[in-house]
C-alpha positions as CSV (number, residue, x, y, z in Angstrom):
1,M,48.6,14.1,-12.0
2,N,47.5,13.2,-8.5
3,K,45.2,16.2,-8.4
4,N,43.5,15.0,-11.6
5,I,42.9,11.6,-10.2
6,L,41.5,13.1,-7.0
7,L,39.3,15.5,-8.9
8,F,38.1,12.6,-11.2
9,S,37.3,10.4,-8.1
10,A,35.4,13.2,-6.5
11,M,33.3,13.9,-9.6
12,I,32.4,10.2,-9.9
13,C,31.2,10.2,-6.3
14,F,29.0,13.3,-6.7
15,L,27.6,12.3,-10.1
16,S,26.9,8.7,-9.1
17,P,24.8,8.6,-5.9
18,S,24.1,4.9,-6.5
19,V,27.7,4.2,-5.5
20,F,26.6,4.9,-1.9
21,A,23.0,3.8,-2.2
22,T,21.6,1.7,0.6
23,D,21.0,-1.9,-0.2
24,G,17.3,-2.7,0.0
25,K,18.1,-6.2,1.2
26,K,19.9,-4.8,4.2
27,V,17.0,-2.5,5.0
28,F,14.7,-5.6,4.7
29,E,16.9,-7.6,7.1
30,T,17.0,-4.8,9.6
31,Y,13.4,-3.7,9.7
32,C,11.0,-6.1,7.8
33,W,12.2,-9.6,8.2
34,G,10.4,-10.3,11.5
35,C,7.0,-10.0,9.8
36,H,7.6,-10.2,6.0
37,H,9.3,-12.6,3.8
38,Q,10.1,-12.2,0.1
39,T,7.9,-14.9,-1.4
40,A,6.1,-16.6,1.5
41,V,3.4,-15.3,3.8
42,A,4.7,-14.8,7.3
43,F,2.9,-12.6,9.9
44,G,2.5,-10.0,7.1
45,P,2.1,-10.4,3.4
46,S,5.0,-11.4,1.2
47,F,6.9,-8.9,-0.9
48,E,5.6,-10.7,-3.9
49,E,2.0,-10.1,-2.9
50,I,2.6,-6.5,-1.9
51,A,4.4,-5.7,-5.2
52,S,1.5,-7.2,-7.2
53,K,-1.2,-5.1,-5.4
54,R,0.4,-1.8,-4.5
55,N,2.2,1.1,-6.2
56,V,5.3,2.9,-5.0
57,Q,3.4,5.7,-3.2
58,E,1.2,3.2,-1.4
59,I,4.1,1.1,-0.2
60,K,6.1,4.1,1.0
61,A,3.0,5.5,2.8
62,M,2.3,2.1,4.4
63,I,5.9,2.1,5.8
64,T,5.8,5.6,7.1
65,D,2.2,5.9,8.2
66,P,0.5,2.5,8.3
67,K,-2.3,3.5,10.6
68,S,-3.7,6.1,8.2
69,V,-3.1,4.1,5.1
70,S,-4.8,1.1,6.7
71,K,-7.9,3.2,7.2
72,V,-7.8,4.4,3.6
73,F,-7.6,0.8,2.4
74,G,-10.5,-0.1,4.6
75,Y,-8.6,-2.5,6.9
76,K,-10.2,-3.0,10.3
77,R,-6.9,-3.6,12.0
78,N,-3.2,-2.8,11.5
79,A,-0.3,-4.5,13.2
80,M,2.5,-2.8,11.2
81,P,4.5,-0.3,13.2
82,K,5.4,3.2,11.8
83,F,9.0,3.4,10.5
84,K,11.1,6.6,10.3
85,L,13.5,5.7,7.5
86,S,15.7,8.1,5.5
87,D,14.5,8.8,2.0
88,E,17.4,6.7,0.7
89,N,16.4,3.7,2.9
90,L,12.7,4.1,2.0
91,S,13.5,4.1,-1.7
92,A,15.9,1.2,-1.3
93,I,13.3,-1.0,0.5
94,T,10.6,0.0,-2.0
95,E,12.8,-1.0,-4.9
96,Y,13.6,-4.3,-3.2
97,I,9.9,-5.0,-2.7
98,F,9.2,-4.4,-6.3
99,S,12.1,-6.7,-7.4
100,Y,9.7,-9.5,-6.3
101,K,6.9,-8.5,-8.6
102,Q,5.9,-11.4,-10.7
103,E,5.6,-10.9,-14.4
104,S,2.4,-12.0,-16.1
105,N,2.3,-15.7,-16.7
106,I,0.3,-15.1,-19.9
107,T,2.4,-16.0,-23.0
108,V,1.5,-15.2,-26.6
109,L,1.4,-18.2,-28.7
110,E,2.5,-18.2,-32.3
111,K,-0.1,-18.9,-34.9
112,P,-0.8,-22.6,-34.7
113,Q,0.4,-24.6,-37.7
114,A,-2.3,-26.3,-39.7
115,I,-2.5,-30.0,-39.2
116,D,-3.0,-32.1,-42.3
117,K,-5.5,-34.8,-41.8
118,K,-6.1,-37.4,-44.5
119,V,-9.6,-38.6,-44.7
120,K,-9.8,-42.3,-45.4
């Protein structure tokens, strides 16, 4: 019985990598918080702004090689340092950044109801 429980626990750990996934918020607090904030502009752009303008590959590239990416984007300067994060941390912070992406504020209105007007 104990062997079955141990085997079952081991299978869950190997089949579910998200159990040990790094928390994007912790990566943010460790590396990003000094220059970026989630929804307000600090020294660098907010995560909300970044998520609305960039895709996953661009964000990961900017974190790992900001000097080269800045040139590609046509920036004259770059103050962001290069970070050497594990693939797990890089994915976690990218997901965290995208969690601040604003949905479109456009709403589809239902067909307006006709207004009866009585002419006097």
